[in-house]
C-alpha positions as CSV (number, residue, x, y, z in Angstrom):
1,M,104.6,74.3,85.4
2,N,107.6,74.9,83.1
3,S,109.1,78.2,84.0
4,S,112.2,78.1,81.9
5,E,112.8,81.3,79.8
6,A,111.6,81.2,76.2
7,D,113.8,81.9,73.2
8,P,113.3,84.5,70.4
9,G,111.3,83.3,67.5
10,R,109.0,81.0,69.5
11,V,105.3,81.1,68.5
12,L,102.7,80.8,71.2
13,V,99.4,79.0,70.5
14,N,100.2,79.2,66.7
15,R,99.7,83.0,66.7
16,Y,102.0,85.2,68.8
17,R,105.7,85.3,67.9
18,L,108.3,86.3,70.5
19,D,110.8,88.8,68.8
20,D,113.0,90.3,71.5
21,V,113.0,91.1,75.2
22,I,112.3,94.8,76.0
23,G,111.9,94.6,79.8
24,T,112.4,92.4,82.8
25,G,110.8,92.4,86.3
26,G,110.8,90.5,89.5
27,M,109.0,87.5,88.1
28,G,108.9,87.8,84.4
29,R,110.0,89.3,81.1
30,V,108.2,91.5,78.6
31,W,108.7,90.7,74.9
32,R,108.2,92.7,71.8
33,G,106.1,90.3,69.7
34,T,104.0,90.0,66.6
35,D,100.4,88.9,66.3
36,T,100.8,86.8,63.1
37,L,97.1,86.6,62.5
38,L,96.5,90.3,62.5
39,D,100.0,91.3,61.6
40,R,100.4,93.9,64.3
41,P,103.0,94.4,67.0
42,V,102.2,93.4,70.5
43,A,103.8,93.2,73.9
44,I,103.9,89.8,75.6
45,K,104.5,89.3,79.3
46,E,106.2,86.0,80.1
47,L,106.0,84.5,83.6
48,T,109.3,83.1,84.9
49,T,110.0,81.8,88.4
50,P,113.2,81.1,90.4
51,P,114.5,77.5,90.3
52,G,113.3,75.5,93.3
53,L,110.3,77.7,94.1
54,P,107.7,75.7,95.9
55,D,104.7,74.7,93.8
56,H,102.2,76.6,95.9
57,E,104.2,79.8,95.4
58,V,104.4,79.2,91.7
59,E,100.7,78.9,91.7
60,V,100.4,82.3,93.5
61,L,102.5,83.9,90.8
62,R,100.4,82.3,88.1
63,T,97.1,83.4,89.7
64,R,98.5,86.9,90.1
65,M,99.4,87.1,86.5
66,I,95.9,86.0,85.4
67,R,94.4,88.5,87.7
68,E,96.5,91.2,86.1
69,A,95.1,90.3,82.8
70,R,91.5,90.2,84.1
71,S,91.8,93.5,85.9
72,A,93.3,95.4,83.0
73,A,90.9,93.7,80.5
74,Q,87.9,95.2,82.3
75,L,89.2,98.7,81.7
76,S,89.1,100.6,78.4
77,H,90.9,103.9,78.6
78,P,93.8,105.6,76.7
79,A,95.7,105.9,80.0
80,I,95.5,102.2,80.8
81,I,97.3,99.4,79.1
82,T,95.0,97.4,76.8
83,V,95.0,93.6,77.2
84,F,94.3,91.7,74.0
85,D,94.6,88.0,75.0
86,V,96.0,85.5,77.5
87,A,97.8,82.6,75.8
88,D,98.0,79.4,77.8
89,E,101.0,77.4,76.8
90,D,103.3,75.0,78.7
91,G,101.2,75.4,81.8
92,R,101.7,79.1,82.3
93,P,99.9,82.2,81.1
94,W,101.3,84.7,78.6
95,I,99.6,88.1,78.6
96,V,99.3,89.7,75.2
97,M,98.8,93.4,75.3
98,E,99.3,96.6,73.4
99,L,102.9,97.6,72.6
100,V,103.6,101.0,74.0
101,E,106.7,102.4,72.3
102,G,108.5,104.5,74.9
103,P,110.2,104.4,78.2
104,S,108.7,104.2,81.6
105,L,108.4,107.3,83.7
106,G,111.0,105.7,86.0
107,T,113.5,105.5,83.1
108,L,112.7,109.0,82.1
109,L,113.5,110.3,85.6
110,Q,116.7,108.3,85.6
111,D,117.8,109.9,82.3
112,E,116.6,113.4,82.9
113,G,116.6,113.9,86.6
114,T,113.4,115.9,87.0
115,L,110.5,117.1,85.0
116,S,109.1,120.6,84.6
117,V,105.9,121.4,86.5
118,L,104.0,121.5,83.1
119,R,105.3,118.1,82.0
120,A,104.6,116.5,85.4
121,A,101.1,118.0,85.4
122,E,100.4,116.6,82.0
123,I,101.5,113.1,83.0
124,G,99.7,113.3,86.4
125,E,96.5,114.3,84.8
126,Q,96.6,111.3,82.5
127,M,97.4,109.0,85.4
128,A,94.5,110.5,87.4
129,A,92.2,109.9,84.4
130,G,93.2,106.2,84.2
131,L,92.9,105.8,88.0
132,A,89.4,107.4,87.9
133,E,88.3,104.8,85.4
134,A,89.8,101.9,87.4
135,H,88.2,103.2,90.7
136,R,84.8,103.5,89.0
137,R,85.1,99.8,88.1
138,G,86.1,98.9,91.7
139,I,89.7,98.3,90.9
140,V,92.5,99.6,93.1
141,H,95.9,99.5,91.4
142,R,98.0,99.3,94.7
143,D,101.4,99.8,93.0
144,I,101.4,103.2,91.4
145,K,105.0,104.3,90.8
146,P,107.1,105.6,87.9
147,G,108.1,102.2,86.8
148,N,104.5,101.3,86.2
149,V,103.8,104.3,84.0
150,L,104.8,104.0,80.3
151,I,105.3,107.2,78.2
152,A,104.4,106.6,74.6
153,G,106.0,108.5,71.7
154,D,103.0,110.8,71.5
155,H,103.5,111.8,75.2
156,R,100.6,109.6,76.3
157,A,101.0,108.2,79.8
158,V,99.8,104.6,80.3
159,L,99.3,102.8,83.5
160,T,100.5,99.2,83.5
161,D,101.2,96.2,85.8
162,F,97.9,95.5,87.5
163,G,99.4,92.4,89.0
164,I,98.6,93.2,92.6
165,A,95.5,95.2,91.8
166,H,92.4,94.2,93.8
167,L,89.0,94.0,92.3
168,D,86.0,94.4,94.6
169,G,84.5,91.0,95.4
170,S,87.6,89.0,94.5
171,T,89.6,87.1,97.0
172,H,92.9,88.3,98.3
173,L,96.1,86.6,97.3
174,T,98.0,87.5,100.4
175,S,97.6,86.8,104.1
176,T,96.2,89.4,106.3
177,G,98.8,91.9,107.5
178,L,101.3,91.2,104.9
179,L,102.6,94.2,103.1
180,I,102.6,94.3,99.3
181,G,103.7,97.0,96.9
182,S,106.8,99.2,96.7
183,P,107.6,100.6,100.2
184,S,108.5,104.1,99.1
185,Y,105.1,104.7,97.6
186,L,102.9,103.0,100.2
187,A,100.3,105.1,101.9
188,P,100.4,105.3,105.8
189,E,97.2,103.2,106.2
190,V,98.8,100.4,104.1
191,A,102.0,100.6,106.2
192,H,99.7,100.1,109.2
193,G,98.5,96.8,107.7
194,R,95.1,98.1,106.5
195,S,93.7,97.3,103.0
196,A,94.6,99.7,100.2
197,T,91.7,101.9,98.9
198,A,91.3,104.4,96.1
199,A,92.8,107.0,98.5
200,S,95.9,104.8,98.7
201,D,96.4,105.1,95.0
202,V,96.0,108.9,95.3
203,W,98.8,109.0,97.9
204,A,101.1,107.0,95.5
205,L,100.2,109.4,92.7
206,G,101.3,112.3,95.0
207,V,104.6,110.6,95.8
208,T,105.2,109.9,92.1
209,L,104.6,113.5,91.1
210,Y,106.8,114.7,94.0
211,Q,109.6,112.5,92.7
212,A,109.0,113.7,89.2
213,V,109.5,117.4,90.0
214,E,111.9,117.2,93.0
215,G,114.1,114.4,91.8
216,T,113.9,112.5,95.1
217,L,111.5,110.3,97.0
218,P,110.1,112.2,100.0
219,F,110.1,109.3,102.5
220,E,112.7,106.9,101.2
221,R,115.2,105.8,103.8
222,P,118.0,103.2,103.8
223,T,115.8,100.3,104.9
224,P,112.1,99.3,104.3
225,M,111.4,99.7,108.0
226,S,112.8,103.2,108.3
227,T,111.0,104.1,105.1
228,L,107.7,102.9,106.5
229,T,108.4,104.7,109.8
230,A,109.1,108.0,107.9
231,I,105.9,107.5,105.9
232,V,103.8,107.3,109.1
233,T,105.6,109.8,111.3
234,Q,107.3,112.4,109.0
235,D,105.8,115.4,107.2
236,L,106.1,115.7,103.5
237,P,109.4,117.5,102.9
238,E,108.9,121.1,101.6
239,P,109.3,120.9,97.8
240,T,111.6,123.4,96.2
241,R,110.9,122.8,92.5
242,A,107.1,122.1,92.5
243,G,105.9,125.6,92.1
244,A,102.1,125.5,91.5
245,L,102.1,121.8,92.2
246,A,103.2,122.2,95.8
247,P,99.7,122.7,97.5
248,L,98.4,119.7,95.5
249,L,101.2,117.5,96.6
250,A,100.6,118.3,100.2
251,D,96.9,117.4,99.8
252,L,97.7,114.1,97.9
253,C,100.1,113.1,100.7
254,A,97.8,113.9,103.6
255,K,98.3,111.2,106.3
256,E,94.6,110.5,106.7
257,P,92.9,108.9,103.6
258,G,89.8,111.0,104.2
259,D,91.8,114.2,103.9
260,R,93.0,113.4,100.4
261,P,91.1,114.7,97.4
262,S,89.2,112.3,95.1
263,V,91.0,111.2,92.0
264,D,88.5,113.2,89.9
265,R,89.3,116.3,91.9
266,V,93.0,115.6,91.5
267,R,92.5,115.4,87.7
268,A,90.7,118.7,87.6
269,R,93.4,120.5,89.7
270,L,96.1,119.1,87.5
271,R,94.3,120.3,84.4
272,E,94.2,123.8,85.9
273,I,97.9,123.7,86.7
274,R,98.7,122.4,83.3
275,E,96.7,125.1,81.5
276,S,98.2,127.8,83.7
277,A,101.7,126.6,83.2
278,G,101.1,126.1,79.5
279,S,100.0,129.7,79.1
280,A,103.2,130.9,80.7
281,S,105.5,128.8,78.6
282,T,105.5,127.7,75.0
283,T,107.4,124.5,75.7
284,A,106.4,121.2,77.3
285,T,109.8,119.7,77.5
286,A,111.3,118.1,80.6
287,V,113.9,120.0,82.6
288,A,117.0,117.8,82.4
289,P,119.7,118.7,84.9
290,A,122.5,116.2,85.3
291,P,121.1,113.2,87.1
292,V,122.2,112.9,90.7
293,P,124.6,109.9,90.9
294,A,123.3,107.0,92.9
295,P,125.2,106.2,96.1
296,E,127.8,103.6,96.0
297,P,126.4,100.3,97.3
298,T,127.9,99.1,100.6
299,P,128.0,95.5,101.9
300,A,124.9,94.5,103.8
301,A,125.4,94.2,107.5
302,Q,126.6,90.8,108.5
303,E,123.7,89.4,110.6
304,P,121.3,86.5,110.6
305,A,118.4,87.1,108.2
306,P,115.7,87.3,110.8
307,A,117.6,89.5,113.1
308,A,117.0,92.8,111.2
309,P,113.2,92.6,111.4
310,A,113.5,91.7,115.0
311,A,115.6,94.6,115.8
312,Q,113.6,97.0,113.8
313,H,110.4,95.9,115.3
314,A,111.8,95.8,118.7
315,A,112.0,99.5,118.9
316,A,108.8,100.8,117.3
317,P,106.3,99.4,119.9
318,A,108.5,100.5,122.9
319,G,106.0,100.7,125.7
320,G,102.7,99.3,124.4
321,G,98.8,100.8,123.7
322,G,97.8,104.5,124.1
323,R,96.9,107.3,121.7
324,R,98.1,105.6,118.5
325,S,98.8,102.1,119.9
326,N,96.8,100.2,117.2
327,R,98.3,102.2,114.5
328,T,101.9,101.7,115.7
329,R,101.3,98.0,116.4
330,N,99.9,97.4,112.9
331,L,102.8,99.3,111.3
332,V,105.2,97.1,113.2
333,I,103.6,93.9,112.3
334,A,103.3,94.8,108.6
335,A,106.8,96.1,108.4
336,V,108.3,93.0,110.1
337,A,106.4,90.9,107.6
338,F,107.6,93.1,104.7
339,V,111.3,93.0,105.7
340,V,111.1,89.2,105.9
341,L,109.5,89.0,102.5
342,A,112.1,91.3,101.0
343,A,114.8,89.1,102.4
344,G,113.4,85.9,101.0
345,A,113.6,85.2,97.3
346,T,110.8,82.7,97.4
347,T,108.3,85.3,98.5
348,S,108.8,87.7,95.6
349,A,105.2,87.3,94.6
350,L,104.2,89.8,97.2
351,V,106.2,92.6,95.9
352,S,106.1,94.5,92.6
353,M,106.9,92.4,89.5
354,N,108.2,95.4,87.5
355,R,110.5,97.1,89.9
356,D,112.7,99.8,88.3
357,D,116.5,99.2,88.7
358,N,116.6,102.3,91.0
359,S,113.6,101.3,93.1
360,Q,115.0,98.6,95.3
361,L,113.3,97.0,98.3
362,V,116.3,97.6,100.4
363,G,118.4,100.8,100.2
364,D,121.7,100.6,98.4
365,S,123.6,101.9,101.4
366,E,123.3,101.8,105.1
367,Q,123.8,104.9,107.2
368,A,126.7,104.5,109.4
369,G,129.7,106.3,110.8
370,V,128.3,107.8,114.0
371,A,131.5,108.5,115.9
372,E,131.7,107.2,119.4
373,E,132.3,109.7,122.2
374,A,135.3,109.5,124.4
375,S,135.0,106.8,127.1
376,E,133.8,107.9,130.5
377,E,133.5,106.2,133.8
378,P,130.3,104.2,134.2
379,S,127.4,106.5,135.4
380,E,126.3,106.6,139.0
381,P,123.2,104.4,139.6
382,Q,119.9,106.2,140.2
383,E,119.0,107.0,143.7
384,E,116.8,104.3,145.3
385,P,113.6,105.8,146.8
386,E,113.3,103.6,149.8
387,D,116.9,103.1,150.8
388,E,119.6,105.5,151.7
389,A,121.3,106.8,148.6
390,S,124.1,104.6,147.5
391,E,127.6,105.9,147.1
392,P,128.9,105.6,143.6
393,D,131.3,102.9,144.6
394,E,132.2,99.7,142.8
395,A,129.5,97.6,144.4
396,S,126.6,99.8,143.4
397,D,128.0,100.2,139.9
398,G,127.5,96.5,139.3
399,D,123.9,96.4,140.6
400,D,121.5,95.0,138.1
401,G,118.3,96.0,139.9
402,G,117.2,92.4,140.6
403,R,120.0,91.2,142.8
404,E,121.2,92.1,146.3
405,D,123.5,95.0,146.8
406,E,126.1,92.6,148.1
407,D,128.1,92.5,144.8
408,D,131.8,92.1,145.4
409,D,134.8,93.2,143.2
410,S,133.9,90.6,140.6
411,D,130.9,92.6,139.6
412,D,133.0,95.7,138.9
413,E,135.3,93.5,136.8
414,E,132.4,92.1,134.9
415,W,131.4,95.5,133.5
416,D,134.9,97.1,133.1
417,F,134.6,96.6,129.3
418,L,131.6,99.0,129.1
419,E,132.0,102.6,128.0
420,R,129.6,105.5,127.9
421,H,127.8,106.3,124.6
422,E,126.3,109.8,124.4
423,D,124.0,109.7,121.5
424,E,123.3,112.7,119.2
425,S,119.6,112.2,119.8
426,G,120.0,112.9,123.5
427,F,120.0,109.6,125.3
428,S,123.1,108.0,126.9
429,V,123.9,104.4,127.8
430,D,126.8,102.2,128.7
431,V,127.7,99.7,126.0
432,P,130.6,97.3,125.3
433,E,133.5,99.3,124.1
434,D,134.3,97.2,121.0
435,W,130.8,97.1,119.6
436,D,130.5,99.0,116.3
437,I,127.8,101.7,116.0
438,E,125.4,102.1,113.1
439,R,122.5,104.5,112.8
440,D,119.2,104.0,111.0
441,G,117.1,107.1,111.4
442,H,116.0,107.3,115.1
443,M,117.4,103.8,115.7
444,V,120.9,103.1,116.9
445,R,122.5,99.7,116.5
446,F,125.5,98.4,118.4
447,E,127.0,95.5,116.5
448,N,128.7,92.7,118.6
449,P,131.8,91.5,116.7
450,D,131.2,88.0,118.2
451,G,127.7,87.9,116.8
452,G,124.5,89.6,117.8
453,Y,123.7,93.2,118.5
454,L,121.9,95.8,120.7
455,M,119.3,98.0,119.1
456,V,118.1,101.2,120.9
457,D,115.1,103.1,119.9
458,Q,112.7,105.7,121.3
459,T,109.3,107.1,120.5
460,D,107.4,110.3,121.6
461,D,104.1,108.4,121.5
462,P,104.3,105.6,124.1
463,N,101.6,103.1,124.8
464,D,100.0,102.3,128.1
465,D,101.5,99.0,129.2
466,A,104.7,97.5,127.9
467,G,103.8,93.9,128.7
468,D,100.4,94.1,127.1
469,D,101.9,95.5,124.0
470,W,104.4,92.6,123.7
471,R,101.6,90.1,124.3
472,D,99.5,91.6,121.6
473,L,102.3,91.6,119.1
474,E,103.9,88.2,119.8
475,P,101.4,85.9,118.1
476,A,101.6,87.8,114.8
477,A,105.4,88.5,114.8
478,S,106.7,85.2,116.1
479,G,106.2,83.4,112.8
480,N,108.8,85.6,111.2
481,F,111.6,83.9,113.2
482,P,112.8,80.4,112.0
483,G,112.9,78.0,114.9
484,Y,111.1,80.6,117.2
485,S,110.6,79.4,120.8
486,L,108.9,81.7,123.3
487,I,110.6,81.9,126.7
488,G,108.1,84.3,128.2
489,I,106.7,87.8,128.4
490,E,107.2,89.2,131.8
491,D,107.0,92.5,133.6
492,V,110.4,93.8,134.8
493,D,110.5,94.7,138.5
494,A,113.8,96.3,139.3
495,D,115.0,99.5,141.0
496,W,115.8,101.2,137.7
497,T,112.1,100.8,136.6
498,D,110.9,103.2,139.3
499,D,111.4,106.1,136.9
500,Y,109.1,104.5,134.4
501,D,105.4,103.7,134.2
502,S,105.9,100.1,133.1
503,A,108.6,97.8,131.8
504,A,108.5,94.3,130.3
505,D,110.7,91.8,128.5
506,W,109.7,89.6,125.5
507,E,112.2,86.8,125.6
508,F,112.6,84.1,123.0
509,T,115.1,82.1,121.0
510,F,115.3,81.5,117.2
511,S,117.6,79.9,114.6
512,G,120.0,82.4,113.0
513,D,122.2,81.7,109.9
514,S,125.2,80.9,112.1
515,G,123.4,79.2,115.0
516,D,120.8,79.7,117.7
517,R,120.2,83.2,119.0
518,H,118.8,84.4,122.3
519,A,116.7,87.6,122.2
520,I,115.4,89.9,124.8
521,N,113.1,92.7,123.7
522,R,112.9,95.2,126.6
523,G,110.3,97.9,126.4
524,F,109.8,100.7,129.0
525,H,108.1,104.1,129.0
526,T,107.1,107.2,130.9
527,S,103.9,109.0,130.2
528,E,105.5,111.0,127.4
529,K,108.3,108.8,125.9
530,G,108.8,105.1,125.2
531,Y,112.1,103.2,124.8
532,A,113.2,99.8,123.7
533,L,116.5,97.9,124.2
534,F,116.7,94.8,122.0
535,L,119.5,92.5,122.7
536,V,120.3,89.5,120.4
537,S,123.2,87.2,121.2
538,P,124.5,83.6,121.0
539,E,125.5,83.9,124.7
540,D,124.0,82.0,127.6
541,P,120.6,83.6,128.6
542,E,121.9,84.4,132.1
543,V,124.8,86.3,130.6
544,N,122.5,88.3,128.4
545,H,120.2,89.1,131.3
546,R,123.0,90.4,133.4
547,L,124.3,92.5,130.5
548,L,120.9,93.9,129.6
549,D,120.2,94.7,133.2
550,R,123.4,96.6,133.5
551,I,122.7,98.5,130.2
552,S,119.2,99.3,131.4
553,E,120.5,100.7,134.7
554,S,122.9,103.0,132.9
555,F,120.3,104.2,130.4
556,E,119.5,107.9,130.6
557,P,116.7,109.2,128.3
558,A,116.9,112.2,126.1
């Protein structure tokens, strides 16, 4: 298939002329065009693909674009983009649709900052009406966000980009467990890896309206994984500008799909809010404070491409099964897959085609700058239950839990480069003194200047068995690491584990950008709290084990 970009003036199938480009997205461009037969303006979506994209992925993009046309063509509603035709030329589809003269809601929010409650209710009511029509036809949009809502000159809101919509009875384009859509708008059940439903579109509508009146995304964090974690675990931030919309926003963003109102009920409530707000004001203009400047982008962390998902996913399942074990595990699997997809240009088919410039897959800046506390002497080892309490001398300080307490002075020298880190979240641990610290929400990352890192995470909802959790996760997650080779998943039996219900290591190697990497994912938990220490390094496995053992011994929970 020829995927080179077309030039202005080209005429498709002897009928549709390309005039000028009016928008670009992840896998294509949108043209202002002319239907020369009917002499009317049209919009024409062109499929473009990155050079060197494998043929099977090009075919996925082509199939997705045809599905977009078919999904939208089945719907006839003022709030849904109208598809006129699909032109097949040079082996690729060109979607011919109505030309909506006006910006996207995303562009409007960029320019104006926030909308009034009245204006947001007007747009939301129209979006709900369009979604109601789609849902009645068995179509779930799956990518509701400001960038996919066009605002016509007559203030009409129009849903567009049905490229990843799913029609009941049709086949799925993606593999089970892969995450699609824009992360900041994903519903919790989709973050868990479950299929999107009409209730998932309702959630995304709620997030979109929250952003419209508050000027911020409620769950957006610096990385896709931390965003997904916030979606699942954090409450909707209390709105300050939403006024009469606030109760509805809380209902739209209920964590459980069954607790969200139907889209028809949403439409009715938005109508009531609009009418009430309209009677109190004679204007329907948007509130336009000065836009909040975007944060300055910072360089991405220097690390192997697969290392970030590994570290992120290392922490979330710390400890295995329990009250929400399946939910947590599915979130982890889906999020790992998503981060890998976001990092790879050749898999862009699985994310939104028409991303706004300000709706990136990965945050523009990484949170960092957590100051290290002053160095302290290494902590005293925990008292052993069966033996006489050890004196805090040099020999016991080097004990790694699995070796004899016969260490000589060389053990003390081996760990003299460690210093105490007292974390603001409450835990403390000995870490190499020259490793840089970065924070990502509840996760803390210690960057090894020689390559590799240590990721520390904790959860208040531990699972039942750390080893079982790793064994359940490993088959699905292993495919995300180039050159992955499992060393083993083993329970950890050491003195320091006496304070925990279970502990286990998932150990493997993989191919990083700068060479082979050895990884140990160590999970351990009490009945109330779970932890994970994830160590990635180019060092010899024996060196890594000794270092991780020493770190584990020194770890003190919050």
